[in-house]
VMD Tcl script that builds the backbone (N, CA, C; Angstrom):
set m [mol new atoms 459]
animate dup $m
set s [atomselect $m all]
$s set {name element resname resid chain x y z} {
  {N N MET 1 A -59.849 175.163 -123.614}
  {CA C MET 1 A -60.149 173.761 -123.413}
  {C C MET 1 A -59.685 173.339 -122.031}
  {N N LYS 2 A -60.552 172.695 -121.319}
  {CA C LYS 2 A -60.254 172.288 -119.954}
  {C C LYS 2 A -59.576 170.923 -119.963}
  {N N PRO 3 A -58.433 170.718 -119.242}
  {CA C PRO 3 A -57.749 169.431 -119.192}
  {C C PRO 3 A -58.646 168.360 -118.588}
  {N N VAL 4 A -58.337 167.099 -118.941}
  {CA C VAL 4 A -59.139 165.963 -118.515}
  {C C VAL 4 A -59.076 165.764 -117.007}
  {N N TRP 5 A -57.919 165.944 -116.405}
  {CA C TRP 5 A -57.767 165.664 -114.977}
  {C C TRP 5 A -58.101 166.854 -114.089}
  {N N GLY 6 A -58.464 167.904 -114.668}
  {CA C GLY 6 A -58.855 169.050 -113.856}
  {C C GLY 6 A -57.778 170.093 -113.720}
  {N N THR 7 A -56.518 169.766 -113.795}
  {CA C THR 7 A -55.448 170.770 -113.741}
  {C C THR 7 A -54.554 170.596 -114.941}
  {N N ARG 8 A -53.966 171.658 -115.364}
  {CA C ARG 8 A -53.109 171.633 -116.546}
  {C C ARG 8 A -51.861 170.767 -116.298}
  {N N ARG 9 A -51.316 170.806 -115.121}
  {CA C ARG 9 A -50.109 170.046 -114.810}
  {C C ARG 9 A -50.374 168.536 -114.889}
  {N N ALA 10 A -51.467 168.040 -114.332}
  {CA C ALA 10 A -51.802 166.623 -114.377}
  {C C ALA 10 A -51.987 166.157 -115.821}
  {N N TRP 11 A -52.537 166.989 -116.667}
  {CA C TRP 11 A -52.738 166.643 -118.060}
  {C C TRP 11 A -51.398 166.485 -118.777}
  {N N TRP 12 A -50.419 167.338 -118.484}
  {CA C TRP 12 A -49.094 167.246 -119.110}
  {C C TRP 12 A -48.337 166.013 -118.613}
  {N N LEU 13 A -48.523 165.665 -117.341}
  {CA C LEU 13 A -47.867 164.455 -116.836}
  {C C LEU 13 A -48.401 163.213 -117.541}
  {N N ARG 14 A -49.692 163.162 -117.746}
  {CA C ARG 14 A -50.289 162.013 -118.422}
  {C C ARG 14 A -49.853 161.953 -119.873}
  {N N ARG 15 A -49.707 163.043 -120.510}
  {CA C ARG 15 A -49.340 163.101 -121.919}
  {C C ARG 15 A -47.927 162.570 -122.156}
  {N N GLY 16 A -47.051 162.641 -121.194}
  {CA C GLY 16 A -45.676 162.184 -121.332}
  {C C GLY 16 A -45.529 160.666 -121.372}
  {N N HIS 17 A -46.556 159.890 -121.045}
  {CA C HIS 17 A -46.487 158.434 -120.995}
  {C C HIS 17 A -47.194 157.767 -122.167}
  {N N ASP 18 A -47.527 158.497 -123.189}
  {CA C ASP 18 A -48.291 157.929 -124.307}
  {C C ASP 18 A -47.552 156.821 -125.023}
  {N N GLY 19 A -46.256 156.887 -125.221}
  {CA C GLY 19 A -45.500 155.879 -125.961}
  {C C GLY 19 A -44.942 154.755 -125.105}
  {N N ALA 20 A -45.133 154.797 -123.800}
  {CA C ALA 20 A -44.551 153.791 -122.904}
  {C C ALA 20 A -45.146 152.406 -123.153}
  {N N VAL 21 A -46.422 152.330 -123.420}
  {CA C VAL 21 A -47.060 151.037 -123.657}
  {C C VAL 21 A -46.520 150.419 -124.943}
  {N N SER 22 A -46.331 151.219 -125.957}
  {CA C SER 22 A -45.791 150.712 -127.227}
  {C C SER 22 A -44.367 150.190 -127.047}
  {N N VAL 23 A -43.560 150.904 -126.299}
  {CA C VAL 23 A -42.179 150.472 -126.061}
  {C C VAL 23 A -42.162 149.174 -125.255}
  {N N GLU 24 A -42.991 149.068 -124.246}
  {CA C GLU 24 A -43.063 147.851 -123.446}
  {C C GLU 24 A -43.530 146.666 -124.291}
  {N N PHE 25 A -44.493 146.903 -125.165}
  {CA C PHE 25 A -44.987 145.839 -126.039}
  {C C PHE 25 A -43.876 145.347 -126.974}
  {N N VAL 26 A -43.121 146.274 -127.535}
  {CA C VAL 26 A -42.019 145.899 -128.428}
  {C C VAL 26 A -40.943 145.123 -127.672}
  {N N LEU 27 A -40.724 145.425 -126.420}
  {CA C LEU 27 A -39.736 144.697 -125.631}
  {C C LEU 27 A -40.213 143.287 -125.270}
  {N N ILE 28 A -41.496 143.112 -125.046}
  {CA C ILE 28 A -42.049 141.822 -124.629}
  {C C ILE 28 A -42.380 140.926 -125.824}
  {N N LEU 29 A -42.652 141.497 -126.992}
  {CA C LEU 29 A -43.098 140.729 -128.154}
  {C C LEU 29 A -42.155 139.589 -128.553}
  {N N PRO 30 A -40.831 139.766 -128.649}
  {CA C PRO 30 A -39.977 138.626 -129.022}
  {C C PRO 30 A -40.043 137.466 -128.029}
  {N N ILE 31 A -40.111 137.771 -126.756}
  {CA C ILE 31 A -40.206 136.722 -125.739}
  {C C ILE 31 A -41.539 135.997 -125.856}
  {N N LEU 32 A -42.601 136.744 -126.083}
  {CA C LEU 32 A -43.926 136.156 -126.234}
  {C C LEU 32 A -43.984 135.252 -127.473}
  {N N LEU 33 A -43.434 135.712 -128.598}
  {CA C LEU 33 A -43.427 134.903 -129.809}
  {C C LEU 33 A -42.580 133.648 -129.640}
  {N N LEU 34 A -41.446 133.765 -128.979}
  {CA C LEU 34 A -40.600 132.605 -128.717}
  {C C LEU 34 A -41.355 131.567 -127.882}
  {N N LEU 35 A -42.073 132.027 -126.895}
  {CA C LEU 35 A -42.859 131.141 -126.044}
  {C C LEU 35 A -43.974 130.453 -126.844}
  {N N ILE 36 A -44.705 131.209 -127.639}
  {CA C ILE 36 A -45.813 130.644 -128.420}
  {C C ILE 36 A -45.302 129.632 -129.441}
  {N N PHE 37 A -44.270 129.998 -130.212}
  {CA C PHE 37 A -43.749 129.077 -131.222}
  {C C PHE 37 A -43.052 127.876 -130.579}
  {N N GLY 38 A -42.465 128.051 -129.413}
  {CA C GLY 38 A -41.885 126.923 -128.690}
  {C C GLY 38 A -42.949 125.931 -128.260}
  {N N ILE 39 A -44.071 126.435 -127.793}
  {CA C ILE 39 A -45.186 125.563 -127.406}
  {C C ILE 39 A -45.690 124.790 -128.621}
  {N N ILE 40 A -45.818 125.462 -129.754}
  {CA C ILE 40 A -46.283 124.801 -130.980}
  {C C ILE 40 A -45.296 123.722 -131.403}
  {N N GLN 41 A -44.010 124.049 -131.425}
  {CA C GLN 41 A -42.987 123.100 -131.871}
  {C C GLN 41 A -42.929 121.867 -130.963}
  {N N PHE 42 A -42.938 122.072 -129.648}
  {CA C PHE 42 A -42.865 120.951 -128.725}
  {C C PHE 42 A -44.142 120.116 -128.771}
  {N N ALA 43 A -45.293 120.754 -128.913}
  {CA C ALA 43 A -46.544 120.007 -129.010}
  {C C ALA 43 A -46.533 119.121 -130.242}
  {N N TYR 44 A -46.033 119.625 -131.363}
  {CA C TYR 44 A -45.964 118.815 -132.581}
  {C C TYR 44 A -44.950 117.683 -132.420}
  {N N TYR 45 A -43.845 117.949 -131.746}
  {CA C TYR 45 A -42.856 116.893 -131.500}
  {C C TYR 45 A -43.470 115.773 -130.656}
  {N N PHE 46 A -44.161 116.126 -129.590}
  {CA C PHE 46 A -44.747 115.105 -128.729}
  {C C PHE 46 A -45.876 114.364 -129.442}
  {N N PHE 47 A -46.580 115.036 -130.342}
  {CA C PHE 47 A -47.570 114.364 -131.180}
  {C C PHE 47 A -46.890 113.303 -132.041}
  {N N GLN 48 A -45.747 113.632 -132.626}
  {CA C GLN 48 A -45.019 112.678 -133.458}
  {C C GLN 48 A -44.487 111.500 -132.636}
  {N N VAL 49 A -44.072 111.760 -131.410}
  {CA C VAL 49 A -43.640 110.676 -130.524}
  {C C VAL 49 A -44.803 109.719 -130.276}
  {N N GLN 50 A -45.991 110.261 -130.044}
  {CA C GLN 50 A -47.169 109.417 -129.840}
  {C C GLN 50 A -47.521 108.636 -131.104}
  {N N GLN 51 A -47.353 109.263 -132.279}
  {CA C GLN 51 A -47.597 108.565 -133.541}
  {C C GLN 51 A -46.614 107.409 -133.699}
  {N N GLY 52 A -45.355 107.619 -133.305}
  {CA C GLY 52 A -44.361 106.546 -133.367}
  {C C GLY 52 A -44.713 105.400 -132.447}
  {N N ALA 53 A -45.172 105.705 -131.239}
  {CA C ALA 53 A -45.566 104.660 -130.291}
  {C C ALA 53 A -46.784 103.890 -130.815}
  {N N PHE 54 A -47.730 104.612 -131.402}
  {CA C PHE 54 A -48.912 103.974 -131.979}
  {C C PHE 54 A -48.513 103.054 -133.131}
  {N N ALA 55 A -47.617 103.533 -133.998}
  {CA C ALA 55 A -47.167 102.729 -135.136}
  {C C ALA 55 A -46.442 101.475 -134.663}
  {N N ALA 56 A -45.615 101.599 -133.629}
  {CA C ALA 56 A -44.894 100.438 -133.101}
  {C C ALA 56 A -45.869 99.413 -132.511}
  {N N ARG 57 A -46.867 99.876 -131.765}
  {CA C ARG 57 A -47.858 98.957 -131.188}
  {C C ARG 57 A -48.653 98.238 -132.275}
  {N N GLU 58 A -49.102 98.994 -133.282}
  {CA C GLU 58 A -49.876 98.397 -134.361}
  {C C GLU 58 A -49.028 97.421 -135.174}
  {N N ALA 59 A -47.768 97.767 -135.426}
  {CA C ALA 59 A -46.881 96.875 -136.170}
  {C C ALA 59 A -46.614 95.604 -135.374}
  {N N ALA 60 A -46.475 95.716 -134.065}
  {CA C ALA 60 A -46.269 94.531 -133.233}
  {C C ALA 60 A -47.494 93.622 -133.293}
  {N N ARG 61 A -48.676 94.206 -133.295}
  {CA C ARG 61 A -49.894 93.393 -133.418}
  {C C ARG 61 A -49.943 92.674 -134.756}
  {N N GLN 62 A -49.599 93.403 -135.829}
  {CA C GLN 62 A -49.601 92.791 -137.158}
  {C C GLN 62 A -48.538 91.706 -137.262}
  {N N ALA 63 A -47.361 91.945 -136.685}
  {CA C ALA 63 A -46.295 90.943 -136.711}
  {C C ALA 63 A -46.669 89.721 -135.888}
  {N N ALA 64 A -47.437 89.903 -134.826}
  {CA C ALA 64 A -47.820 88.790 -133.962}
  {C C ALA 64 A -48.759 87.819 -134.668}
  {N N VAL 65 A -49.601 88.328 -135.543}
  {CA C VAL 65 A -50.525 87.437 -136.248}
  {C C VAL 65 A -49.947 86.953 -137.569}
  {N N GLY 66 A -48.842 87.555 -138.027}
  {CA C GLY 66 A -48.107 87.047 -139.176}
  {C C GLY 66 A -48.799 87.167 -140.511}
  {N N THR 67 A -49.640 88.159 -140.696}
  {CA C THR 67 A -50.357 88.286 -141.964}
  {C C THR 67 A -49.626 89.152 -142.990}
  {N N LEU 68 A -48.653 89.941 -142.548}
  {CA C LEU 68 A -47.932 90.839 -143.461}
  {C C LEU 68 A -46.482 90.405 -143.585}
  {N N ASP 69 A -45.909 90.552 -144.793}
  {CA C ASP 69 A -44.480 90.317 -144.943}
  {C C ASP 69 A -43.739 91.606 -144.582}
  {N N CYS 70 A -42.403 91.594 -144.700}
  {CA C CYS 70 A -41.588 92.732 -144.259}
  {C C CYS 70 A -41.933 94.027 -144.998}
  {N N THR 71 A -42.066 93.947 -146.305}
  {CA C THR 71 A -42.365 95.145 -147.098}
  {C C THR 71 A -43.717 95.716 -146.728}
  {N N GLN 72 A -44.710 94.867 -146.589}
  {CA C GLN 72 A -46.051 95.324 -146.215}
  {C C GLN 72 A -46.065 95.901 -144.798}
  {N N LEU 73 A -45.322 95.271 -143.900}
  {CA C LEU 73 A -45.263 95.756 -142.521}
  {C C LEU 73 A -44.603 97.133 -142.452}
  {N N THR 74 A -43.532 97.317 -143.217}
  {CA C THR 74 A -42.864 98.618 -143.248}
  {C C THR 74 A -43.778 99.686 -143.832}
  {N N ALA 75 A -44.481 99.366 -144.913}
  {CA C ALA 75 A -45.435 100.320 -145.504}
  {C C ALA 75 A -46.544 100.651 -144.506}
  {N N PHE 76 A -46.966 99.650 -143.744}
  {CA C PHE 76 A -47.980 99.840 -142.711}
  {C C PHE 76 A -47.500 100.839 -141.658}
  {N N VAL 77 A -46.244 100.683 -141.208}
  {CA C VAL 77 A -45.668 101.572 -140.196}
  {C C VAL 77 A -45.511 102.987 -140.751}
  {N N VAL 78 A -44.986 103.116 -141.964}
  {CA C VAL 78 A -44.799 104.441 -142.572}
  {C C VAL 78 A -46.136 105.158 -142.694}
  {N N ASP 79 A -47.180 104.429 -143.054}
  {CA C ASP 79 A -48.515 105.018 -143.156}
  {C C ASP 79 A -49.019 105.491 -141.790}
  {N N ARG 80 A -48.738 104.731 -140.747}
  {CA C ARG 80 A -49.202 105.102 -139.403}
  {C C ARG 80 A -48.422 106.282 -138.829}
  {N N VAL 81 A -47.123 106.348 -139.136}
  {CA C VAL 81 A -46.312 107.463 -138.623}
  {C C VAL 81 A -46.721 108.750 -139.317}
  {N N GLY 82 A -46.873 108.707 -140.618}
  {CA C GLY 82 A -47.403 109.840 -141.363}
  {C C GLY 82 A -46.476 111.031 -141.511}
  {N N ILE 83 A -45.178 110.816 -141.605}
  {CA C ILE 83 A -44.255 111.929 -141.845}
  {C C ILE 83 A -43.491 111.673 -143.134}
  {N N PRO 84 A -43.105 112.741 -143.816}
  {CA C PRO 84 A -42.227 112.533 -144.968}
  {C C PRO 84 A -40.810 112.263 -144.463}
  {N N GLY 85 A -40.141 111.363 -145.074}
  {CA C GLY 85 A -38.787 111.041 -144.639}
  {C C GLY 85 A -38.665 109.580 -144.283}
  {N N PRO 86 A -37.444 109.128 -144.068}
  {CA C PRO 86 A -37.233 107.704 -143.804}
  {C C PRO 86 A -37.729 107.285 -142.423}
  {N N VAL 87 A -38.356 106.133 -142.403}
  {CA C VAL 87 A -38.803 105.511 -141.165}
  {C C VAL 87 A -38.164 104.132 -141.131}
  {N N TYR 88 A -37.434 103.824 -140.056}
  {CA C TYR 88 A -36.721 102.555 -139.943}
  {C C TYR 88 A -37.490 101.624 -139.013}
  {N N VAL 89 A -37.670 100.393 -139.477}
  {CA C VAL 89 A -38.407 99.386 -138.712}
  {C C VAL 89 A -37.474 98.208 -138.478}
  {N N THR 90 A -37.358 97.796 -137.230}
  {CA C THR 90 A -36.541 96.636 -136.879}
  {C C THR 90 A -37.401 95.651 -136.107}
  {N N LEU 91 A -37.413 94.404 -136.565}
  {CA C LEU 91 A -38.149 93.341 -135.876}
  {C C LEU 91 A -37.154 92.398 -135.216}
  {N N THR 92 A -37.424 92.072 -133.970}
  {CA C THR 92 A -36.555 91.152 -133.235}
  {C C THR 92 A -37.418 90.069 -132.602}
  {N N PRO 93 A -37.512 88.897 -133.241}
  {CA C PRO 93 A -38.274 87.809 -132.610}
  {C C PRO 93 A -37.425 87.099 -131.556}
  {N N THR 94 A -38.076 86.610 -130.507}
  {CA C THR 94 A -37.410 85.825 -129.473}
  {C C THR 94 A -38.194 84.529 -129.313}
  {N N PRO 95 A -37.664 83.402 -129.656}
  {CA C PRO 95 A -36.344 83.079 -130.192}
  {C C PRO 95 A -36.151 83.631 -131.606}
  {N N ALA 96 A -34.964 83.410 -132.168}
  {CA C ALA 96 A -34.585 84.019 -133.448}
  {C C ALA 96 A -35.547 83.664 -134.582}
  {N N THR 97 A -36.095 82.482 -134.585}
  {CA C THR 97 A -37.107 82.101 -135.560}
  {C C THR 97 A -38.461 82.188 -134.867}
  {N N PRO 98 A -39.400 82.952 -135.435}
  {CA C PRO 98 A -40.691 83.135 -134.758}
  {C C PRO 98 A -41.422 81.809 -134.523}
  {N N VAL 99 A -41.907 81.630 -133.315}
  {CA C VAL 99 A -42.729 80.481 -132.951}
  {C C VAL 99 A -43.913 80.985 -132.152}
  {N N VAL 100 A -44.999 80.259 -132.217}
  {CA C VAL 100 A -46.180 80.625 -131.444}
  {C C VAL 100 A -45.824 80.568 -129.963}
  {N N GLY 101 A -46.134 81.634 -129.251}
  {CA C GLY 101 A -45.810 81.726 -127.836}
  {C C GLY 101 A -44.531 82.507 -127.573}
  {N N GLY 102 A -43.725 82.716 -128.610}
  {CA C GLY 102 A -42.523 83.536 -128.457}
  {C C GLY 102 A -42.891 85.015 -128.471}
  {N N ASN 103 A -41.913 85.857 -128.381}
  {CA C ASN 103 A -42.147 87.297 -128.398}
  {C C ASN 103 A -41.569 87.903 -129.667}
  {N N ILE 104 A -42.140 89.026 -130.053}
  {CA C ILE 104 A -41.586 89.786 -131.160}
  {C C ILE 104 A -41.583 91.258 -130.759}
  {N N GLU 105 A -40.448 91.897 -130.960}
  {CA C GLU 105 A -40.295 93.314 -130.615}
  {C C GLU 105 A -40.151 94.111 -131.909}
  {N N VAL 106 A -40.872 95.208 -131.978}
  {CA C VAL 106 A -40.821 96.098 -133.134}
  {C C VAL 106 A -40.244 97.428 -132.672}
  {N N LEU 107 A -39.196 97.878 -133.354}
  {CA C LEU 107 A -38.566 99.160 -133.063}
  {C C LEU 107 A -38.804 100.080 -134.253}
  {N N VAL 108 A -39.374 101.245 -134.003}
  {CA C VAL 108 A -39.660 102.233 -135.043}
  {C C VAL 108 A -38.813 103.462 -134.744}
  {N N GLU 109 A -38.013 103.888 -135.724}
  {CA C GLU 109 A -37.141 105.057 -135.550}
  {C C GLU 109 A -37.321 106.006 -136.731}
  {N N PHE 110 A -37.377 107.291 -136.437}
  {CA C PHE 110 A -37.453 108.304 -137.484}
  {C C PHE 110 A -37.057 109.655 -136.917}
  {N N GLN 111 A -36.833 110.592 -137.795}
  {CA C GLN 111 A -36.483 111.960 -137.427}
  {C C GLN 111 A -37.769 112.788 -137.445}
  {N N ALA 112 A -38.070 113.466 -136.363}
  {CA C ALA 112 A -39.292 114.256 -136.280}
  {C C ALA 112 A -39.226 115.436 -137.239}
  {N N ALA 113 A -40.374 115.792 -137.779}
  {CA C ALA 113 A -40.467 116.946 -138.675}
  {C C ALA 113 A -40.244 118.227 -137.878}
  {N N ASP 114 A -39.589 119.182 -138.497}
  {CA C ASP 114 A -39.215 120.429 -137.833}
  {C C ASP 114 A -39.873 121.601 -138.562}
  {N N PHE 115 A -40.454 122.518 -137.810}
  {CA C PHE 115 A -41.030 123.723 -138.411}
  {C C PHE 115 A -39.955 124.725 -138.797}
  {N N GLY 116 A -38.769 124.575 -138.246}
  {CA C GLY 116 A -37.667 125.474 -138.578}
  {C C GLY 116 A -37.696 126.791 -137.830}
  {N N PHE 117 A -38.337 126.833 -136.678}
  {CA C PHE 117 A -38.328 128.056 -135.883}
  {C C PHE 117 A -36.921 128.258 -135.311}
  {N N PRO 118 A -36.361 129.443 -135.477}
  {CA C PRO 118 A -35.011 129.656 -134.928}
  {C C PRO 118 A -35.035 129.725 -133.398}
  {N N PHE 119 A -33.945 129.322 -132.796}
  {CA C PHE 119 A -33.728 129.399 -131.337}
  {C C PHE 119 A -34.618 128.458 -130.538}
  {N N ILE 120 A -35.279 127.508 -131.204}
  {CA C ILE 120 A -36.121 126.562 -130.480}
  {C C ILE 120 A -35.604 125.159 -130.784}
  {N N PRO 121 A -34.814 124.581 -129.900}
  {CA C PRO 121 A -34.254 123.255 -130.165}
  {C C PRO 121 A -35.279 122.148 -129.901}
  {N N PHE 122 A -35.022 120.998 -130.491}
  {CA C PHE 122 A -35.836 119.816 -130.246}
  {C C PHE 122 A -35.222 119.005 -129.126}
  {N N PRO 123 A -36.035 118.316 -128.344}
  {CA C PRO 123 A -35.462 117.370 -127.394}
  {C C PRO 123 A -34.865 116.181 -128.152}
  {N N ASN 124 A -33.770 115.667 -127.683}
  {CA C ASN 124 A -33.148 114.473 -128.249}
  {C C ASN 124 A -32.804 114.646 -129.732}
  {N N ASN 125 A -32.483 115.868 -130.146}
  {CA C ASN 125 A -32.148 116.185 -131.535}
  {C C ASN 125 A -33.210 115.711 -132.515}
  {N N ALA 126 A -34.447 115.695 -132.120}
  {CA C ALA 126 A -35.613 115.344 -132.935}
  {C C ALA 126 A -35.645 113.873 -133.326}
  {N N ALA 127 A -34.837 113.037 -132.710}
  {CA C ALA 127 A -34.866 111.604 -133.009}
  {C C ALA 127 A -35.981 110.946 -132.193}
  {N N VAL 128 A -36.817 110.196 -132.882}
  {CA C VAL 128 A -37.905 109.475 -132.226}
  {C C VAL 128 A -37.614 107.987 -132.347}
  {N N SER 129 A -37.620 107.293 -131.232}
  {CA C SER 129 A -37.382 105.849 -131.214}
  {C C SER 129 A -38.394 105.229 -130.249}
  {N N GLU 130 A -39.304 104.444 -130.810}
  {CA C GLU 130 A -40.346 103.808 -129.998}
  {C C GLU 130 A -40.351 102.313 -130.277}
  {N N ASN 131 A -40.602 101.515 -129.258}
  {CA C ASN 131 A -40.671 100.076 -129.466}
  {C C ASN 131 A -41.884 99.495 -128.768}
  {N N ALA 132 A -42.283 98.318 -129.254}
  {CA C ALA 132 A -43.405 97.594 -128.668}
  {C C ALA 132 A -43.095 96.109 -128.763}
  {N N GLU 133 A -43.523 95.361 -127.776}
  {CA C GLU 133 A -43.286 93.915 -127.746}
  {C C GLU 133 A -44.609 93.205 -127.495}
  {N N THR 134 A -44.792 92.102 -128.196}
  {CA C THR 134 A -46.023 91.332 -128.015}
  {C C THR 134 A -45.752 89.848 -128.242}
  {N N ARG 135 A -46.699 89.036 -127.856}
  {CA C ARG 135 A -46.593 87.576 -127.982}
  {C C ARG 135 A -47.001 87.167 -129.388}
  {N N VAL 136 A -46.254 86.259 -130.007}
  {CA C VAL 136 A -46.569 85.756 -131.341}
  {C C VAL 136 A -47.755 84.800 -131.237}
  {N N GLU 137 A -48.784 85.060 -132.036}
  {CA C GLU 137 A -49.996 84.254 -132.009}
  {C C GLU 137 A -50.121 83.322 -133.209}
  {N N ASN 138 A -49.462 83.668 -134.320}
  {CA C ASN 138 A -49.610 82.883 -135.539}
  {C C ASN 138 A -48.320 82.996 -136.335}
  {N N VAL 139 A -47.846 81.903 -136.890}
  {CA C VAL 139 A -46.652 81.914 -137.730}
  {C C VAL 139 A -47.046 81.369 -139.097}
  {N N THR 140 A -46.829 82.197 -140.126}
  {CA C THR 140 A -47.116 81.785 -141.502}
  {C C THR 140 A -45.855 81.957 -142.340}
  {N N ALA 141 A -45.955 81.607 -143.620}
  {CA C ALA 141 A -44.810 81.772 -144.518}
  {C C ALA 141 A -44.453 83.247 -144.681}
  {N N ASN 142 A -45.424 84.151 -144.482}
  {CA C ASN 142 A -45.187 85.593 -144.591}
  {C C ASN 142 A -44.709 86.219 -143.292}
  {N N SER 143 A -44.632 85.454 -142.237}
  {CA C SER 143 A -44.299 86.019 -140.930}
  {C C SER 143 A -42.970 86.762 -140.972}
  {N N PRO 144 A -42.925 87.987 -140.456}
  {CA C PRO 144 A -41.667 88.726 -140.405}
  {C C PRO 144 A -40.659 87.996 -139.530}
  {N N GLY 145 A -39.413 88.125 -139.878}
  {CA C GLY 145 A -38.367 87.472 -139.117}
  {C C GLY 145 A -37.694 86.381 -139.920}
  {N N TYR 146 A -38.394 85.819 -140.899}
  {CA C TYR 146 A -37.795 84.792 -141.733}
  {C C TYR 146 A -36.843 85.374 -142.764}
  {N N ASN 147 A -37.156 86.545 -143.258}
  {CA C ASN 147 A -36.392 87.085 -144.378}
  {C C ASN 147 A -35.528 88.288 -143.976}
  {N N GLY 148 A -35.134 88.382 -142.744}
  {CA C GLY 148 A -34.253 89.473 -142.313}
  {C C GLY 148 A -34.905 90.844 -142.412}
  {N N CYS 149 A -36.010 91.021 -141.755}
  {CA C CYS 149 A -36.770 92.272 -141.818}
  {C C CYS 149 A -36.193 93.266 -140.812}
  {N N ASP 150 A -35.007 93.796 -141.098}
  {CA C ASP 150 A -34.358 94.727 -140.193}
  {C C ASP 150 A -33.930 95.981 -140.939}
  {N N ASN 151 A -34.069 97.118 -140.259}
  {CA C ASN 151 A -33.601 98.414 -140.767}
  {C C ASN 151 A -34.017 98.679 -142.201}
  {N N ILE 152 A -35.272 98.502 -142.476}
  {CA C ILE 152 A -35.793 98.784 -143.811}
  {C C ILE 152 A -36.231 100.238 -143.861}
  {N N PRO 153 A -35.589 101.055 -144.689}
  {CA C PRO 153 A -36.022 102.459 -144.761}
  {C C PRO 153 A -37.277 102.608 -145.586}
}
mol reanalyze $m
mol bondsrecalc $m
mol representation Tube
mol addrep $m
């Protein structure tokens, strides 16, 4: 049988490197997996941050028109955030009693969901805190702020 490279010596040199690619792959695989799972974990975290910001903006709009009471507003925020676990909503009207033309600030806080990948930490210990402020357009008997709508889990 004639060697592939034309000489017997060249064929033996090539044969000695057969397992090198496998060894290199095994050395690179943990780093590659860490990178891929880190990208997934951080992308999901930033998605949750955006969901928190969206929920805060929508809750501020709802609070500005005064159509929802505290319980309904909190349920609205929890539905918009869409994570299992406690979601804290804090409303701060300026002045203390809501009036048309005043401002209302909504603070939404929750712990981001974790995939549990080892060696991949979350930024800010996975705490998400987003707020939104808007002008009060309507004050009704259901308007948040009258009944102490703060830190409702």
